[in-house]
C-alpha positions in Angstrom: 38.8 -33.0 15.5 35.3 -32.0 16.2 34.2 -28.4 14.8 33.6 -25.7 17.6 30.4 -23.7 17.5 31.0 -20.1 16.8 28.7 -18.1 18.4 27.5 -14.9 16.2 27.8 -11.6 17.2 24.4 -10.1 18.6 25.6 -6.3 16.8 27.9 -6.4 14.4 29.3 -2.9 12.7 31.3 -3.1 10.1 33.1 0.5 8.4 30.1 2.8 9.8 29.9 5.8 8.3 27.9 8.5 8.3 28.6 12.0 6.4 26.2 15.1 6.9 26.9 18.5 4.7 27.8 19.9 7.8 30.4 17.2 8.3 30.9 13.8 9.2 29.4 12.2 12.2 30.7 8.6 12.3 33.8 7.9 10.5 34.2 4.2 9.6 34.1 2.4 13.0 33.8 -1.4 13.5 32.8 -3.3 16.4 30.6 -6.8 17.5 29.0 -7.3 20.7 28.8 -10.4 22.1 25.4 -11.8 22.8 24.5 -11.6 26.4 26.8 -8.5 27.1 26.6 -5.2 28.2 28.4 -2.7 26.4 29.2 1.1 27.0 29.4 3.5 24.2 31.2 6.6 25.6 32.2 9.7 24.0 31.8 14.0 24.2 28.7 15.7 22.8 29.1 15.0 19.1 31.4 12.2 19.4 28.7 10.1 17.3 27.3 8.0 19.8 23.9 8.9 18.8 24.0 8.4 15.4 25.7 5.0 15.8 22.7 3.8 17.9 20.2 5.4 15.2 22.1 3.3 12.5 21.8 0.5 14.4 18.5 0.8 14.7 18.2 1.2 10.9 16.7 4.4 11.9 19.5 6.6 10.1 20.6 5.2 7.1 24.9 4.7 6.6 26.8 6.8 4.3 28.8 3.4 4.3 29.3 0.2 5.8 27.0 -2.4 7.2 25.3 -3.2 10.4 23.8 -6.8 11.6 21.8 -7.1 14.6 20.9 -10.7 15.2 22.3 -12.0 12.0 20.0 -9.4 10.1 21.3 -6.9 8.0 19.5 -4.2 8.8 19.8 -2.2 5.8 18.2 -5.3 3.7 15.7 -6.9 5.9 15.5 -4.4 9.4 11.8 -5.3 9.5 12.3 -8.6 10.0 14.0 -8.2 13.1 12.6 -5.3 15.1 10.4 -7.1 16.9 13.5 -8.5 18.7 14.8 -4.9 19.5 14.1 -2.0 21.5 15.1 1.4 22.1 14.8 3.6 25.4 15.8 7.6 26.2 14.6 9.8 28.5 14.9 12.3 25.3 12.0 10.9 23.4 8.3 11.6 25.1 5.7 9.4 24.4 2.4 11.3 23.7 1.6 13.3 26.8 -1.8 13.1 26.8 -2.2 9.6 26.7 -2.2 7.8 30.0 0.5 5.1 30.8 -1.7 2.4 29.8 -2.8 3.6 26.9 0.9 4.8 25.5 2.3 1.1 26.4 -1.1 -0.5 24.8 -0.3 1.7 21.5 3.8 0.3 21.4 2.3 -3.3 22.6 0.6 -3.0 19.5 3.1 -2.0 17.3 5.4 -4.9 18.5 2.6 -7.3 18.1 2.3 -8.7 21.4 -0.2 -10.9 21.7 -1.6 -10.6 25.4 -0.9 -6.7 25.9 -3.1 -6.4 28.8 -1.1 -9.1 30.3 2.3 -7.6 29.6 1.4 -4.5 30.5 0.3 -5.9 33.8 3.4 -7.9 34.6 5.6 -4.6 33.7 3.2 -2.5 36.0 4.1 -4.8 39.0 7.9 -5.2 38.1 8.6 -1.7 37.4 6.4 -0.3 40.4 3.7 1.8 37.9 0.3 0.6 39.2 -0.4 3.9 41.0 0.1 6.0 38.0 -1.0 3.4 35.0 -4.0 5.8 34.7 -2.8 9.1 34.7 -1.8 11.0 31.5 1.8 10.4 30.8 2.3 14.4 30.6 1.5 14.7 34.4 4.6 12.3 35.7 7.6 13.1 37.5 10.8 12.5 35.6 11.6 9.0 37.5 7.8 7.9 36.8 8.7 8.7 33.2 12.0 7.0 33.0 10.2 4.1 34.6 7.4 4.2 31.8 10.2 4.5 29.4 11.6 1.4 30.7 8.5 -0.8 30.6 8.0 0.3 27.1 11.2 -0.7 26.2 10.8 -4.3 27.8 7.4 -4.7 26.4 8.5 -7.3 23.6 11.2 -8.7 26.1 13.5 -7.4 23.7 16.9 -9.7 22.8 18.8 -6.7 21.9 18.5 -3.4 23.9 20.0 0.1 23.0 20.1 2.5 25.8 20.9 5.8 25.3 21.4 8.2 28.9 18.9 5.9 30.7 19.4 7.4 33.7 19.8 11.1 33.1 18.7 13.8 35.6 17.6 11.1 38.0 18.1 11.1 41.5 20.8 8.7 42.9 18.0 6.3 44.6 15.7 6.2 41.4 18.9 5.9 39.1 20.0 3.3 41.1 16.5 1.1 41.0 16.9 1.6 37.0 19.9 0.3 37.1 19.3 -2.7 39.1 16.1 -3.9 36.9 18.8 -3.6 34.1 21.0 -5.9 35.4 17.5 -8.1 36.3 16.6 -8.7 32.8 20.0 -9.1 31.5 20.4 -11.8 34.0 16.8 -13.6 33.5 16.9 -13.2 29.5 20.3 -13.0 28.5 19.8 -9.6 26.7 22.5 -8.0 24.7 22.9 -4.0 26.0 24.5 -1.1 24.4 24.7 1.7 26.6 25.5 5.3 25.9 25.9 6.8 28.8 28.0 10.4 30.8 27.8 8.1 34.6 30.9 6.8 34.6 29.8 5.1 37.6 27.2 3.5 36.2 29.3 2.4 33.3 31.7 0.9 35.8 29.0 -1.1 37.6 27.1 -2.6 34.5 29.8 -2.8 31.7 32.0 -5.5 30.8 33.5 -3.5 27.8 34.0 -0.1 27.0 34.1 1.5 23.7 35.3 5.3 23.7 34.7 7.5 20.4 35.9 10.8 20.0 35.0 12.8 16.4 33.2 9.6 14.8 36.1 7.5 15.3 36.9 4.5 18.2 39.3 5.6 20.3 39.8 2.6 23.0 37.7 -0.2 23.0 38.7 -2.4 26.2 37.2 -3.7 29.7 36.7 -1.1 32.0 39.4 -2.6 34.3 42.0 -2.7 31.3 41.2 0.9 30.9 42.1 2.3 34.1 45.4 0.1 33.9 46.7 1.2 30.4 45.8 5.1 31.1 46.9 4.7 34.9 43.9 5.9 36.4 41.6 4.9 39.5 38.4 5.6 37.6 36.7 5.8 34.0 35.8 9.5 34.3 39.6 10.4 34.6 40.2 7.8 31.5 37.1 9.4 29.9 39.0 13.0 30.3 42.3 11.8 29.3 40.9 10.4 25.9 38.5 13.5 25.3 41.5 15.8 25.9 44.0 13.5 23.9 46.6 13.1 26.9 46.5 8.9 25.6 48.0 6.3 27.8 49.9 6.1 30.8 53.3 4.9 29.2 52.8 7.7 26.4 51.8 10.5 29.3 55.0 9.7 30.9 57.3 10.0 27.9 
């Protein structure tokens, strides 16, 4: 009988914990993400989403547990895989006095991109940055800054992309534009995307899997369609509220 090839998960989280003096941020979670998938990591403020993403990036050391990205143990050898990953969040500012081009060049050099100038040109065309490439980053609108932040995240053509509220505070048109670019990038490069968001419409559109966190633990983990059926709801916002408020699945709520 021929052997069946087993594809290693792009991200594997095993019994991950982070305990601070003020309390437990993440209380022993485990999940694995299939290569090429888009997964949502959801939860209210303080659920542990951002801490989890920081541990996956290797920016925060776990108290216990293990994170593997693209087959690499992040605690043991994170520097060997960081050039294959990237991160985007509107809450992380780039140096405001540098122009967009200067900022992208700095990050491109940090990632060791051979033709930084050429790559910036490609992204400027793809993400419509040309009109403000030489403008100080601090002079940009919120939507323009988000496009630049996305360009920074795609500079190294990452195989794993971690996104923390990528369309927060954007108008519907700009937010839709960003989502379309993310869909296009995943389709073109087979990237694995982990998305933390409070926009349930965004999650329903982009994600094939939803991991719901509350108080540092995973409360549920399923496809958007299965979650809607399980909780007897019409949209993910209602499911989110059920979990946040401890109402349980539809069968439990009916008892």
